N, CA, C and O atoms as a GROMACS GRO file, in nm:
protein
  260
    1MET      N    1   1.529  -1.969   0.106
    1MET     CA    2   1.400  -1.957   0.008
    1MET      C    3   1.401  -1.842  -0.044
    1MET      O    4   1.376  -1.747   0.030
    2ASN      N    5   1.431  -1.819  -0.180
    2ASN     CA    6   1.391  -1.680  -0.209
    2ASN      C    7   1.263  -1.622  -0.288
    2ASN      O    8   1.199  -1.696  -0.362
    3SER      N    9   1.223  -1.469  -0.268
    3SER     CA   10   1.116  -1.474  -0.319
    3SER      C   11   1.100  -1.353  -0.382
    3SER      O   12   1.139  -1.251  -0.326
    4ILE      N   13   1.018  -1.348  -0.554
    4ILE     CA   14   1.029  -1.294  -0.634
    4ILE      C   15   0.912  -1.155  -0.601
    4ILE      O   16   0.794  -1.166  -0.568
    5VAL      N   17   0.979  -1.044  -0.620
    5VAL     CA   18   0.806  -0.853  -0.575
    5VAL      C   19   0.745  -0.929  -0.726
    5VAL      O   20   0.793  -0.957  -0.836
    6VAL      N   21   0.602  -0.942  -0.655
    6VAL     CA   22   0.524  -0.965  -0.803
    6VAL      C   23   0.443  -0.874  -0.801
    6VAL      O   24   0.333  -0.888  -0.855
    7SER      N   25   0.492  -0.721  -0.718
    7SER     CA   26   0.352  -0.570  -0.690
    7SER      C   27   0.410  -0.557  -0.609
    7SER      O   28   0.471  -0.616  -0.521
    8VAL      N   29   0.379  -0.443  -0.657
    8VAL     CA   30   0.336  -0.300  -0.572
    8VAL      C   31   0.274  -0.221  -0.609
    8VAL      O   32   0.255  -0.195  -0.728
    9SER      N   33   0.214  -0.146  -0.483
    9SER     CA   34   0.076  -0.076  -0.451
    9SER      C   35   0.112  -0.017  -0.406
    9SER      O   36   0.182  -0.056  -0.313
   10VAL      N   37   0.095   0.153  -0.431
   10VAL     CA   38   0.064   0.292  -0.407
   10VAL      C   39  -0.056   0.336  -0.307
   10VAL      O   40  -0.160   0.286  -0.349
   11SER      N   41  -0.073   0.396  -0.216
   11SER     CA   42  -0.242   0.500  -0.227
   11SER      C   43  -0.194   0.601  -0.185
   11SER      O   44  -0.075   0.620  -0.208
   12LYS      N   45  -0.272   0.706  -0.106
   12LYS     CA   46  -0.287   0.838  -0.097
   12LYS      C   47  -0.437   0.861  -0.055
   12LYS      O   48  -0.540   0.842  -0.119
   13PRO      N   49  -0.411   0.927   0.126
   13PRO     CA   50  -0.538   0.907   0.148
   13PRO      C   51  -0.659   0.969   0.109
   13PRO      O   52  -0.670   1.076   0.049
   14GLU      N   53  -0.748   0.894   0.149
   14GLU     CA   54  -0.880   0.983   0.087
   14GLU      C   55  -0.995   0.923   0.237
   14GLU      O   56  -0.983   0.832   0.319
   15THR      N   57  -1.129   1.055   0.210
   15THR     CA   58  -1.205   1.032   0.332
   15THR      C   59  -1.313   0.971   0.276
   15THR      O   60  -1.371   1.041   0.193
   16LEU      N   61  -1.372   0.835   0.300
   16LEU     CA   62  -1.411   0.720   0.315
   16LEU      C   63  -1.567   0.751   0.423
   16LEU      O   64  -1.519   0.805   0.523
   17ILE      N   65  -1.694   0.742   0.441
   17ILE     CA   66  -1.784   0.704   0.499
   17ILE      C   67  -1.813   0.580   0.541
   17ILE      O   68  -1.871   0.503   0.464
   18VAL      N   69  -1.780   0.544   0.657
   18VAL     CA   70  -1.795   0.383   0.730
   18VAL      C   71  -1.910   0.409   0.831
   18VAL      O   72  -1.895   0.491   0.922
   19ASN      N   73  -1.986   0.362   0.819
   19ASN     CA   74  -2.170   0.348   0.948
   19ASN      C   75  -2.143   0.499   0.948
   19ASN      O   76  -2.179   0.536   1.060
   20GLY      N   77  -2.110   0.578   0.896
   20GLY     CA   78  -2.170   0.689   0.905
   20GLY      C   79  -2.091   0.741   0.868
   20GLY      O   80  -2.112   0.814   0.771
   21MET      N   81  -1.982   0.735   0.916
   21MET     CA   82  -1.827   0.806   0.991
   21MET      C   83  -1.725   0.894   0.925
   21MET      O   84  -1.649   0.826   0.856
   22GLU      N   85  -1.710   0.967   0.923
   22GLU     CA   86  -1.581   1.013   0.825
   22GLU      C   87  -1.464   0.967   0.889
   22GLU      O   88  -1.435   0.976   1.009
   23VAL      N   89  -1.368   0.892   0.747
   23VAL     CA   90  -1.286   0.812   0.819
   23VAL      C   91  -1.151   0.831   0.702
   23VAL      O   92  -1.144   0.797   0.584
   24SER      N   93  -1.079   0.881   0.766
   24SER     CA   94  -0.937   0.897   0.638
   24SER      C   95  -0.832   0.787   0.658
   24SER      O   96  -0.756   0.773   0.754
   25THR      N   97  -0.845   0.690   0.518
   25THR     CA   98  -0.777   0.555   0.476
   25THR      C   99  -0.670   0.572   0.371
   25THR      O  100  -0.630   0.684   0.339
   26SER      N  101  -0.657   0.539   0.356
   26SER     CA  102  -0.528   0.445   0.234
   26SER      C  103  -0.501   0.318   0.242
   26SER      O  104  -0.390   0.277   0.275
   27ILE      N  105  -0.621   0.227   0.209
   27ILE     CA  106  -0.635   0.146   0.269
   27ILE      C  107  -0.679   0.127   0.142
   27ILE      O  108  -0.693   0.005   0.136
   28ALA      N  109  -0.712   0.176   0.029
   28ALA     CA  110  -0.764   0.121  -0.115
   28ALA      C  111  -0.625   0.123  -0.192
   28ALA      O  112  -0.585   0.232  -0.232
   29LYS      N  113  -0.566   0.035  -0.209
   29LYS     CA  114  -0.403   0.089  -0.291
   29LYS      C  115  -0.451   0.026  -0.420
   29LYS      O  116  -0.527  -0.067  -0.446
   30LEU      N  117  -0.367   0.123  -0.501
   30LEU     CA  118  -0.329   0.067  -0.695
   30LEU      C  119  -0.206  -0.014  -0.724
   30LEU      O  120  -0.104   0.006  -0.658
   31PRO      N  121  -0.209  -0.081  -0.795
   31PRO     CA  122  -0.087  -0.108  -0.885
   31PRO      C  123  -0.037  -0.014  -0.922
   31PRO      O  124  -0.115   0.051  -0.992
   32GLY      N  125   0.137   0.068  -0.902
   32GLY     CA  126   0.196   0.133  -1.032
   32GLY      C  127   0.217   0.056  -1.138
   32GLY      O  128   0.241  -0.065  -1.138
   33GLU      N  129   0.199   0.184  -1.295
   33GLU     CA  130   0.217   0.144  -1.405
   33GLU      C  131   0.376   0.172  -1.410
   33GLU      O  132   0.453   0.110  -1.482
   34ASP      N  133   0.420   0.296  -1.305
   34ASP     CA  134   0.550   0.316  -1.375
   34ASP      C  135   0.658   0.295  -1.262
   34ASP      O  136   0.607   0.296  -1.150
   35PRO      N  137   0.784   0.278  -1.264
   35PRO     CA  138   0.858   0.243  -1.110
   35PRO      C  139   0.877   0.318  -0.996
   35PRO      O  140   0.870   0.441  -0.985
   36ILE      N  141   0.906   0.223  -0.896
   36ILE     CA  142   0.807   0.244  -0.795
   36ILE      C  143   1.015   0.244  -0.696
   36ILE      O  144   1.100   0.156  -0.710
   37TYR      N  145   1.024   0.341  -0.631
   37TYR     CA  146   1.148   0.367  -0.626
   37TYR      C  147   1.174   0.411  -0.462
   37TYR      O  148   1.189   0.526  -0.422
   38PHE      N  149   1.176   0.326  -0.406
   38PHE     CA  150   1.195   0.262  -0.269
   38PHE      C  151   1.303   0.406  -0.175
   38PHE      O  152   1.386   0.455  -0.252
   39ASP      N  153   1.306   0.478  -0.005
   39ASP     CA  154   1.332   0.534   0.003
   39ASP      C  155   1.335   0.601   0.158
   39ASP      O  156   1.230   0.663   0.171
   40LEU      N  157   1.411   0.612   0.273
   40LEU     CA  158   1.368   0.569   0.380
   40LEU      C  159   1.184   0.625   0.463
   40LEU      O  160   1.129   0.625   0.573
   41ASP      N  161   1.158   0.659   0.338
   41ASP     CA  162   1.009   0.712   0.414
   41ASP      C  163   0.905   0.578   0.338
   41ASP      O  164   0.785   0.574   0.365
   42GLY      N  165   0.943   0.516   0.281
   42GLY     CA  166   0.891   0.404   0.150
   42GLY      C  167   0.885   0.368   0.041
   42GLY      O  168   0.991   0.322   0.000
   43PRO      N  169   0.766   0.370  -0.063
   43PRO     CA  170   0.823   0.380  -0.172
   43PRO      C  171   0.730   0.516  -0.218
   43PRO      O  172   0.626   0.527  -0.153
   44THR      N  173   0.755   0.621  -0.321
   44THR     CA  174   0.784   0.653  -0.368
   44THR      C  175   0.579   0.719  -0.413
   44THR      O  176   0.499   0.668  -0.492
   45GLY      N  177   0.572   0.770  -0.376
   45GLY     CA  178   0.417   0.828  -0.415
   45GLY      C  179   0.293   0.716  -0.359
   45GLY      O  180   0.190   0.686  -0.419
   46ASN      N  181   0.333   0.672  -0.242
   46ASN     CA  182   0.259   0.625  -0.110
   46ASN      C  183   0.263   0.743  -0.008
   46ASN      O  184   0.356   0.816   0.023
   47GLU      N  185   0.151   0.740   0.028
   47GLU     CA  186   0.150   0.804   0.208
   47GLU      C  187   0.009   0.733   0.259
   47GLU      O  188  -0.092   0.687   0.205
   48THR      N  189   0.054   0.748   0.381
   48THR     CA  190  -0.030   0.657   0.488
   48THR      C  191  -0.124   0.805   0.572
   48THR      O  192  -0.085   0.921   0.585
   49ALA      N  193  -0.240   0.749   0.611
   49ALA     CA  194  -0.294   0.810   0.628
   49ALA      C  195  -0.365   0.804   0.829
   49ALA      O  196  -0.453   0.884   0.859
   50GLU      N  197  -0.321   0.723   0.917
   50GLU     CA  198  -0.310   0.710   1.034
   50GLU      C  199  -0.151   0.607   1.102
   50GLU      O  200  -0.088   0.601   1.207
   51HIS      N  201  -0.147   0.546   0.971
   51HIS     CA  202  -0.050   0.424   1.049
   51HIS      C  203   0.133   0.522   1.023
   51HIS      O  204   0.175   0.596   0.934
   52PRO      N  205   0.182   0.477   1.127
   52PRO     CA  206   0.348   0.524   1.056
   52PRO      C  207   0.408   0.376   1.000
   52PRO      O  208   0.531   0.367   0.993
   53GLU      N  209   0.321   0.255   0.958
   53GLU     CA  210   0.443   0.187   0.889
   53GLU      C  211   0.422   0.256   0.718
   53GLU      O  212   0.318   0.298   0.667
   54VAL      N  213   0.546   0.249   0.667
   54VAL     CA  214   0.516   0.316   0.499
   54VAL      C  215   0.476   0.226   0.427
   54VAL      O  216   0.391   0.248   0.341
   55GLY      N  217   0.534   0.093   0.447
   55GLY     CA  218   0.519  -0.049   0.398
   55GLY      C  219   0.468  -0.170   0.446
   55GLY      O  220   0.438  -0.196   0.563
   56TYR      N  221   0.458  -0.253   0.336
   56TYR     CA  222   0.399  -0.414   0.392
   56TYR      C  223   0.501  -0.508   0.284
   56TYR      O  224   0.535  -0.471   0.172
   57ALA      N  225   0.537  -0.634   0.346
   57ALA     CA  226   0.536  -0.752   0.275
   57ALA      C  227   0.474  -0.833   0.206
   57ALA      O  228   0.521  -0.767   0.114
   58PHE      N  229   0.422  -0.900   0.165
   58PHE     CA  230   0.295  -1.036   0.204
   58PHE      C  231   0.381  -1.152   0.056
   58PHE      O  232   0.349  -1.108  -0.054
   59LEU      N  233   0.462  -1.261   0.051
   59LEU     CA  234   0.513  -1.362   0.002
   59LEU      C  235   0.368  -1.386  -0.111
   59LEU      O  236   0.248  -1.361  -0.096
   60ALA      N  237   0.408  -1.415  -0.166
   60ALA     CA  238   0.278  -1.452  -0.333
   60ALA      C  239   0.215  -1.605  -0.231
   60ALA      O  240   0.101  -1.640  -0.200
   61GLU      N  241   0.359  -1.671  -0.203
   61GLU     CA  242   0.292  -1.829  -0.166
   61GLU      C  243   0.237  -1.798  -0.050
   61GLU      O  244   0.312  -1.825   0.044
   62ARG      N  245   0.148  -1.757  -0.024
   62ARG     CA  246   0.099  -1.734   0.124
   62ARG      C  247  -0.090  -1.730   0.022
   62ARG      O  248  -0.190  -1.770   0.080
   63TYR      N  249  -0.096  -1.682  -0.114
   63TYR     CA  250  -0.250  -1.636  -0.137
   63TYR      C  251  -0.222  -1.772  -0.250
   63TYR      O  252  -0.135  -1.833  -0.312
   64ASP      N  253  -0.320  -1.768  -0.232
   64ASP     CA  254  -0.382  -1.946  -0.379
   64ASP      C  255  -0.467  -1.822  -0.486
   64ASP      O  256  -0.571  -1.760  -0.462
   65PHE      N  257  -0.390  -1.817  -0.591
   65PHE     CA  258  -0.381  -1.705  -0.753
   65PHE      C  259  -0.274  -1.768  -0.805
   65PHE      O  260  -0.228  -1.731  -0.914
   0.00000   0.00000   0.00000
């Protein structure tokens, strides 16, 4: 089975208030309009807040859209 990349989203850490506590997170990802390049640190323009993973991949076939 061949898969095609249909979307790449990036984020930078931001502080959110969750249950009254300040939390640094990069969970809110936005689709990029410019080309995104990948190197050993992951996609350019992406920063992580807590976790060491620099990227995730999900198959479009797993979603009903």
